[in-house]
ZALUMLUM-40491 format. One record per residue (C-alpha): residue in one letter; x, y, z. Coordinates in steps of 0.2 Angstrom, whole numbers, plus 5000, padded with zeros to 4 digits. Layout:
BEGIN
(A; (X; Y; Z))
...
This chain:
BEGIN
(M; (6272; 4851; 5013))
(V; (6265; 4846; 5030))
(D; (6248; 4844; 5022))
(L; (6254; 4831; 5009))
(L; (6261; 4821; 5025))
(F; (6244; 4822; 5034))
(D; (6235; 4816; 5018))
(F; (6247; 4802; 5014))
(A; (6247; 4796; 5034))
(Y; (6228; 4797; 5034))
(S; (6226; 4788; 5016))
(E; (6220; 4771; 5015))
(T; (6240; 4766; 5008))
(G; (6248; 4776; 5023))
(M; (6239; 4767; 5037))
(F; (6243; 4754; 5032))
(I; (6261; 4756; 5031))
(T; (6261; 4766; 5049))
(S; (6251; 4750; 5055))
(L; (6266; 4739; 5047))
(L; (6279; 4749; 5054))
(R; (6271; 4749; 5072))
(A; (6270; 4731; 5071))
(T; (6285; 4730; 5064))
(L; (6294; 4739; 5078))
(R; (6283; 4729; 5092))
(M; (6289; 4712; 5084))
(S; (6308; 4717; 5084))
(I; (6309; 4720; 5102))
(P; (6310; 4703; 5110))
(L; (6320; 4696; 5094))
(G; (6333; 4713; 5097))
(F; (6335; 4708; 5117))
(A; (6339; 4688; 5113))
(A; (6353; 4693; 5097))
(L; (6360; 4704; 5109))
(G; (6363; 4691; 5121))
(A; (6366; 4681; 5106))
(M; (6380; 4689; 5102))
(Y; (6385; 4692; 5119))
(S; (6386; 4673; 5121))
(E; (6396; 4669; 5108))
(R; (6409; 4684; 5107))
(V; (6417; 4673; 5124))
(G; (6416; 4656; 5114))
(V; (6400; 4651; 5120))
(V; (6387; 4644; 5108))
(N; (6371; 4647; 5115))
(I; (6355; 4640; 5107))
(G; (6345; 4638; 5123))
(L; (6339; 4658; 5120))
(E; (6323; 4651; 5117))
(G; (6320; 4641; 5135))
(L; (6329; 4661; 5143))
(M; (6317; 4667; 5135))
(L; (6301; 4657; 5140))
(F; (6309; 4656; 5158))
(G; (6309; 4676; 5157))
(A; (6291; 4678; 5153))
(F; (6287; 4666; 5167))
(F; (6293; 4673; 5181))
(G; (6292; 4693; 5176))
(V; (6273; 4687; 5175))
(A; (6275; 4677; 5195))
(G; (6283; 4691; 5199))
(S; (6271; 4704; 5195))
(F; (6255; 4691; 5202))
(Y; (6262; 4689; 5217))
(T; (6268; 4707; 5219))
(G; (6257; 4716; 5211))
(S; (6273; 4729; 5204))
(A; (6275; 4727; 5185))
(V; (6293; 4733; 5187))
(L; (6295; 4723; 5201))
(G; (6289; 4707; 5187))
(V; (6304; 4714; 5176))
(L; (6317; 4714; 5189))
(I; (6313; 4697; 5194))
(G; (6309; 4691; 5176))
(V; (6327; 4696; 5171))
(L; (6336; 4690; 5187))
(G; (6327; 4674; 5187))
(A; (6334; 4672; 5165))
(A; (6351; 4678; 5172))
(V; (6352; 4665; 5185))
(C; (6346; 4650; 5170))
(G; (6359; 4659; 5160))
(F; (6372; 4655; 5175))
(L; (6367; 4640; 5176))
(F; (6371; 4637; 5157))
(A; (6387; 4643; 5159))
(V; (6391; 4633; 5174))
(F; (6389; 4617; 5165))
(T; (6397; 4625; 5149))
(V; (6409; 4634; 5157))
(H; (6415; 4626; 5173))
(F; (6410; 4609; 5166))
(K; (6416; 4609; 5149))
(A; (6397; 4602; 5143))
(D; (6393; 4603; 5125))
(H; (6386; 4618; 5121))
(I; (6373; 4612; 5109))
(V; (6367; 4598; 5120))
(S; (6365; 4610; 5135))
(G; (6356; 4622; 5126))
(V; (6342; 4608; 5120))
(A; (6341; 4605; 5140))
(V; (6339; 4622; 5142))
(N; (6326; 4624; 5129))
(L; (6318; 4607; 5135))
(L; (6318; 4616; 5150))
(G; (6310; 4631; 5150))
(L; (6295; 4624; 5141))
(G; (6294; 4608; 5152))
(L; (6295; 4616; 5170))
(T; (6285; 4634; 5163))
(T; (6272; 4624; 5159))
(V; (6271; 4614; 5176))
(W; (6276; 4629; 5188))
(L; (6260; 4637; 5174))
(S; (6248; 4624; 5180))
(A; (6251; 4624; 5198))
(I; (6252; 4643; 5202))
(W; (6235; 4647; 5190))
(G; (6226; 4629; 5186))
(N; (6231; 4631; 5169))
(R; (6241; 4624; 5157))
(G; (6237; 4637; 5145))
(K; (6239; 4655; 5151))
(S; (6242; 4664; 5168))
(D; (6230; 4675; 5174))
(D; (6232; 4694; 5168))
(V; (6242; 4703; 5178))
(A; (6249; 4719; 5181))
(R; (6262; 4725; 5165))
(I; (6272; 4739; 5159))
(E; (6261; 4754; 5153))
(F; (6266; 4761; 5137))
(W; (6274; 4780; 5138))
(S; (6265; 4793; 5130))
(W; (6274; 4807; 5121))
(T; (6264; 4824; 5119))
(A; (6279; 4831; 5110))
(V; (6275; 4822; 5094))
(R; (6258; 4813; 5097))
(D; (6250; 4825; 5085))
(W; (6263; 4822; 5069))
(P; (6259; 4813; 5054))
(I; (6266; 4794; 5054))
(L; (6282; 4800; 5067))
(G; (6266; 4803; 5082))
(D; (6256; 4785; 5076))
(L; (6276; 4775; 5079))
(F; (6283; 4786; 5092))
(G; (6266; 4796; 5101))
(R; (6262; 4781; 5112))
(Q; (6277; 4768; 5114))
(T; (6284; 4756; 5125))
(P; (6299; 4758; 5136))
(F; (6306; 4743; 5132))
(L; (6309; 4750; 5113))
(Y; (6320; 4763; 5119))
(L; (6330; 4752; 5135))
(L; (6330; 4741; 5118))
(V; (6340; 4757; 5108))
(L; (6351; 4761; 5123))
(V; (6357; 4744; 5124))
(V; (6362; 4743; 5106))
(I; (6372; 4760; 5109))
(V; (6380; 4753; 5125))
(S; (6384; 4737; 5119))
(W; (6393; 4744; 5103))
(V; (6403; 4755; 5114))
(F; (6408; 4744; 5126))
(L; (6411; 4733; 5114))
(F; (6423; 4742; 5101))
(R; (6428; 4756; 5112))
(T; (6434; 4751; 5130))
(R; (6448; 4739; 5136))
(W; (6435; 4726; 5142))
(G; (6425; 4723; 5123))
(L; (6444; 4720; 5117))
(H; (6447; 4708; 5129))
(V; (6428; 4699; 5128))
(R; (6434; 4700; 5107))
(G; (6449; 4691; 5109))
(I; (6444; 4678; 5120))
(G; (6430; 4674; 5106))
(E; (6443; 4675; 5093))
(H; (6459; 4666; 5105))
(P; (6454; 4662; 5122))
(H; (6474; 4653; 5126))
(A; (6481; 4669; 5118))
(A; (6469; 4680; 5130))
(D; (6474; 4668; 5145))
(S; (6492; 4669; 5140))
(L; (6491; 4687; 5144))
(G; (6482; 4685; 5159))
(I; (6465; 4688; 5155))
(A; (6455; 4676; 5164))
(V; (6445; 4668; 5151))
(E; (6434; 4658; 5163))
(T; (6426; 4673; 5173))
(Y; (6422; 4683; 5156))
(Q; (6415; 4666; 5148))
(M; (6403; 4666; 5165))
(V; (6399; 4684; 5167))
(F; (6396; 4686; 5148))
(V; (6384; 4669; 5144))
(T; (6376; 4676; 5161))
(L; (6371; 4692; 5153))
(S; (6365; 4683; 5138))
(G; (6352; 4674; 5148))
(A; (6346; 4692; 5157))
(L; (6345; 4698; 5139))
(A; (6334; 4685; 5132))
(G; (6326; 4684; 5146))
(L; (6322; 4702; 5146))
(G; (6316; 4699; 5127))
(G; (6305; 4684; 5136))
(V; (6299; 4700; 5149))
(Y; (6293; 4711; 5134))
(L; (6283; 4696; 5128))
(S; (6272; 4693; 5143))
(L; (6274; 4711; 5153))
(G; (6275; 4724; 5137))
(D; (6268; 4716; 5123))
(L; (6252; 4706; 5136))
(A; (6249; 4703; 5151))
(H; (6249; 4688; 5152))
(F; (6262; 4672; 5150))
(G; (6256; 4659; 5140))
(R; (6262; 4640; 5136))
(D; (6276; 4642; 5122))
(M; (6271; 4659; 5119))
(T; (6290; 4664; 5112))
(A; (6283; 4653; 5096))
(G; (6302; 4651; 5093))
(R; (6310; 4668; 5092))
(G; (6325; 4660; 5100))
(F; (6329; 4653; 5084))
(I; (6325; 4668; 5074))
(A; (6337; 4678; 5084))
(L; (6350; 4668; 5081))
(A; (6349; 4671; 5063))
(A; (6348; 4690; 5067))
(N; (6363; 4689; 5077))
(I; (6373; 4680; 5062))
(L; (6364; 4692; 5049))
(G; (6370; 4707; 5060))
(N; (6388; 4699; 5059))
(W; (6392; 4698; 5080))
(N; (6389; 4716; 5080))
(P; (6374; 4727; 5092))
(V; (6370; 4738; 5078))
(G; (6369; 4726; 5063))
(G; (6358; 4711; 5076))
(F; (6345; 4725; 5080))
(L; (6344; 4730; 5062))
(A; (6340; 4712; 5057))
(S; (6328; 4709; 5070))
(L; (6320; 4725; 5064))
(L; (6320; 4715; 5046))
(F; (6313; 4702; 5054))
(G; (6300; 4708; 5063))
(F; (6296; 4717; 5047))
(A; (6291; 4700; 5038))
(N; (6281; 4695; 5056))
(A; (6272; 4710; 5055))
(L; (6268; 4708; 5036))
(Q; (6262; 4688; 5038))
(M; (6251; 4697; 5051))
(R; (6245; 4711; 5039))
(I; (6242; 4700; 5024))
(Q; (6230; 4688; 5032))
(G; (6218; 4702; 5027))
(F; (6220; 4700; 5009))
(G; (6212; 4681; 5009))
(I; (6229; 4673; 5009))
(P; (6229; 4657; 5017))
(S; (6235; 4658; 5035))
(Q; (6245; 4645; 5034))
(F; (6257; 4653; 5022))
(T; (6257; 4667; 5027))
(Q; (6263; 4662; 5045))
(M; (6278; 4654; 5037))
(L; (6285; 4671; 5032))
(P; (6298; 4674; 5045))
(Y; (6304; 4655; 5046))
(V; (6306; 4652; 5027))
(L; (6315; 4669; 5029))
(T; (6326; 4665; 5040))
(I; (6330; 4648; 5032))
(V; (6332; 4660; 5015))
(V; (6344; 4672; 5025))
(L; (6355; 4659; 5033))
(A; (6356; 4649; 5018))
(G; (6362; 4665; 5008))
(V; (6376; 4674; 5023))
(V; (6380; 4659; 5030))
(K; (6397; 4657; 5022))
(K; (6397; 4675; 5019))
(V; (6401; 4678; 5035))
(R; (6413; 4674; 5050))
(G; (6411; 4673; 5067))
(P; (6421; 4672; 5082))
(A; (6434; 4661; 5078))
(A; (6433; 4651; 5094))
(A; (6415; 4649; 5096))
(G; (6407; 4631; 5100))
(K; (6424; 4626; 5106))
(T; (6426; 4621; 5124))
(F; (6441; 4633; 5134))
(E; (6455; 4620; 5141))
(R; (6468; 4629; 5149))
(G; (6485; 4626; 5145))
(E; (6478; 4619; 5128))
(A; (6482; 4627; 5111))
């Protein structure tokens, strides 16, 4: 049996499948973090379509932090903190000043693209990409490195993947097994009922929209310090919007969002692998976005998100 696994793993088909699965894991990581961010924000009633901009801020601040400190770990922390601050400002406008969620989210996306491009030019004198910086190295697991298939997938892997799995598990336990998670879900369904029970609705919204920014920023940091070692202009390339779709497909559930991120990551990985079969790249590059449209068209009427998502909370109004 073991010999058969080794023969398959090192056959042409086995190597193609292993390569495809490895790329799927890599592509799903930023989507998974951003989908978790979307889930937390909408669970407290705030629609966050600014994930794209928050991911860009996280990616940029991560590289800038690594550049100035010389430490990739500090770069990750600075990137997450920077995106969290941006998420907090988004929360101030949407929660405190009652600004429209969609308009505010679009503003975050525009600012994310515009400001990071300006800062890129100001720091490195290049509007396209930054200099290479210290990045997060892969973890090597000698215990599984020589196993067929599993060794190729997990023998040498980025710590961001294990962090994502941990955050998914913690998020599920928090949402469905704790009193605070019940408060979060209650606010997303009926904030005025939650307010009548003495739950600080606006405080919860501020906290979890800020957390949404931090998680989206972590997805961006992975792109710049986990997958690459530099920041590139508009390097998120629509991943924030795909993460929104993953959250919807996952039914606003951390585990569902993670599985949906794997699906979209698979589509992205597949389009990269099939370019070598003579299919024009213009068609293959459309695959993740076409899948996003098809999935949304197919499930949007079959799933139900938090009832209060997108509705501005005004105390005293029912």
